[in-house]
SEVO-479550 format. One line per 2 residues: for each residue x, y, z of C-alpha. Coordinates in nm, 4 decimals, always signed. Layout:
REM SEVO-479550
X:Y:Z; ...
REM end
This chain:
REM SEVO-479550
+7.2291:+9.8654:+5.4444; +7.3818:+10.1329:+5.6688
+7.6571:+10.2503:+5.8291; +7.8492:+10.6272:+5.9109
+8.1656:+10.6954:+5.7292; +8.3870:+10.5348:+5.9795
+8.3158:+10.2079:+5.9565; +8.2321:+10.2514:+5.5768
+8.5805:+10.3532:+5.5468; +8.6970:+9.9983:+5.7330
+8.5069:+9.7681:+5.5086; +8.4940:+9.9722:+5.2111
+8.6542:+9.7316:+4.9688; +8.3008:+9.4854:+4.9714
+8.1893:+9.7459:+4.6906; +8.3802:+9.5261:+4.5280
+8.1731:+9.1714:+4.6574; +7.8423:+9.3799:+4.6268
+7.8817:+9.5227:+4.2099; +8.0495:+9.1493:+4.1541
+7.7758:+8.9464:+4.2460; +7.5317:+9.2569:+4.1352
+7.3403:+9.2166:+4.5157; +7.0689:+9.4479:+4.5459
+7.2306:+9.5797:+4.8784; +7.1052:+9.9391:+4.9115
+7.3768:+10.1591:+5.1456; +7.3627:+10.4161:+5.3179
+7.6134:+10.6312:+5.4992; +7.5464:+10.8631:+5.7266
+7.8493:+11.1368:+5.7328; +7.9143:+11.3082:+6.0350
+8.2374:+11.4373:+5.9362; +8.4129:+11.2305:+6.2435
+8.4589:+10.9174:+6.3868; +8.0984:+10.9861:+6.5494
+8.0291:+10.7686:+6.8890; +8.4304:+10.8246:+6.9596
+8.3628:+11.2075:+6.8769; +8.0917:+11.1614:+7.0862
+8.2582:+10.9209:+7.4330; +8.5161:+11.1884:+7.4381
+8.2799:+11.5056:+7.4924; +8.1554:+11.2970:+7.7842
+8.4239:+11.2264:+7.9375; +8.7255:+11.3985:+7.7582
+8.6261:+11.8067:+7.8004; +8.5823:+11.7981:+7.4648
+8.9596:+11.7201:+7.3323; +8.8999:+11.5240:+6.9737
+9.1884:+11.4164:+6.8615; +9.2449:+11.1838:+6.5115
+8.8537:+11.1538:+6.5757; +8.7131:+11.4957:+6.4589
+9.0778:+11.6452:+6.4642; +9.3100:+11.4967:+6.2209
+9.0378:+11.3373:+6.0201; +8.8884:+11.2991:+5.7124
+8.6898:+11.0856:+5.4646; +8.6708:+11.0182:+5.1148
+8.3750:+11.0515:+4.9029; +8.1544:+10.7603:+4.8514
+7.9851:+10.8638:+4.5924; +8.3090:+10.9009:+4.3980
+8.4131:+10.6038:+4.5085; +8.0949:+10.4495:+4.4232
+8.0921:+10.5168:+4.1466; +8.4198:+10.3741:+4.0290
+8.3452:+10.0262:+4.1774; +8.0488:+10.0256:+3.8865
+7.8286:+10.0985:+4.1578; +7.4792:+10.4320:+4.1127
+7.5243:+10.6436:+4.4361; +7.4463:+11.0246:+4.5368
+7.4986:+11.2993:+4.7769; +7.1957:+11.4367:+5.0094
+7.3902:+11.7332:+5.1584; +7.0847:+11.9360:+5.3317
+6.6565:+11.7962:+5.4321; +6.5611:+11.9601:+5.1046
+6.7251:+11.6683:+4.9113; +6.6270:+11.2931:+5.1400
+6.3567:+11.2762:+4.8779; +6.5327:+11.3562:+4.5762
+6.8310:+11.1002:+4.6873; +6.5665:+10.7929:+4.8827
+6.3926:+10.8481:+4.4832; +6.7180:+10.7207:+4.3044
+6.7970:+10.5098:+4.5525; +6.4470:+10.3275:+4.5007
+6.4694:+10.4098:+4.1065; +6.5532:+10.0424:+4.0480
+6.4954:+9.7909:+4.3006; +6.7315:+9.5692:+4.2148
+6.9752:+9.7234:+4.1363; +7.3042:+9.8358:+4.4125
+7.2822:+10.2552:+4.5298; +7.5160:+10.4020:+4.7583
+7.3223:+10.7833:+4.9732; +7.6024:+10.9455:+5.0641
+7.4157:+11.1463:+5.3968; +7.6125:+11.4575:+5.5433
+7.4787:+11.4852:+5.8603; +7.5982:+11.7734:+6.1384
+7.9138:+11.6891:+6.2899; +7.7850:+11.6814:+6.7210
+7.5424:+11.4761:+6.5974; +7.4595:+11.2787:+6.9110
+7.3153:+10.9165:+6.8509; +7.1392:+10.7638:+7.1940
+7.0740:+10.5362:+7.3573; +7.4659:+10.4914:+7.4034
+7.6953:+10.2948:+7.6511; +7.7422:+10.5621:+7.9904
+8.0807:+10.4686:+8.1459; +8.0104:+10.2066:+8.4359
+7.7297:+10.0766:+8.3492; +7.4874:+9.8112:+8.2775
+7.3880:+9.7446:+7.9131; +7.0361:+9.7771:+8.0474
+7.1239:+10.1388:+8.1935; +7.2232:+10.3358:+7.9084
+7.2564:+10.7300:+7.8744; +7.0583:+10.9962:+7.8120
+6.7719:+10.8625:+8.1567; +7.1351:+10.7003:+8.2941
+7.4452:+10.8967:+8.3508; +7.7592:+10.8347:+8.3481
+8.0108:+10.7047:+8.6452; +8.2548:+10.8894:+8.7318
+8.5811:+10.8044:+8.5906; +8.8466:+10.5640:+8.9115
+9.0722:+10.8510:+8.8269; +8.8413:+11.1619:+8.8639
+8.8169:+11.0140:+9.1946; +8.9107:+11.2327:+9.5005
+9.2122:+11.0439:+9.6736
REM end
């Protein structure tokens, strides 16, 4: 299972379900230190004003939380640590494990919905249609 740091916080209590049932779920939290998809929209449409997604946002130590639930966990903060993190995650294929991976805050995700376009026309290939309030009168 892969989740962003914001999404993981929305259902973090499910770590107890994983532990209680001894589910062999391997969890990877991709942490960019922001609500990344919303930050990306703010970058595209609001000149990089990031209230509540970057400015004023913080996340807990996911490794400490997983360990508090009794789940093994490890943090990866650089590309050189990925192999060791994956090795630790798969050391026991039948045990739950959480791998907390830090990435650059301004990493963008594509494809992404483009404002005013159908799902079949996504960024970066389709450019967003100008927002209605930005149109001249």
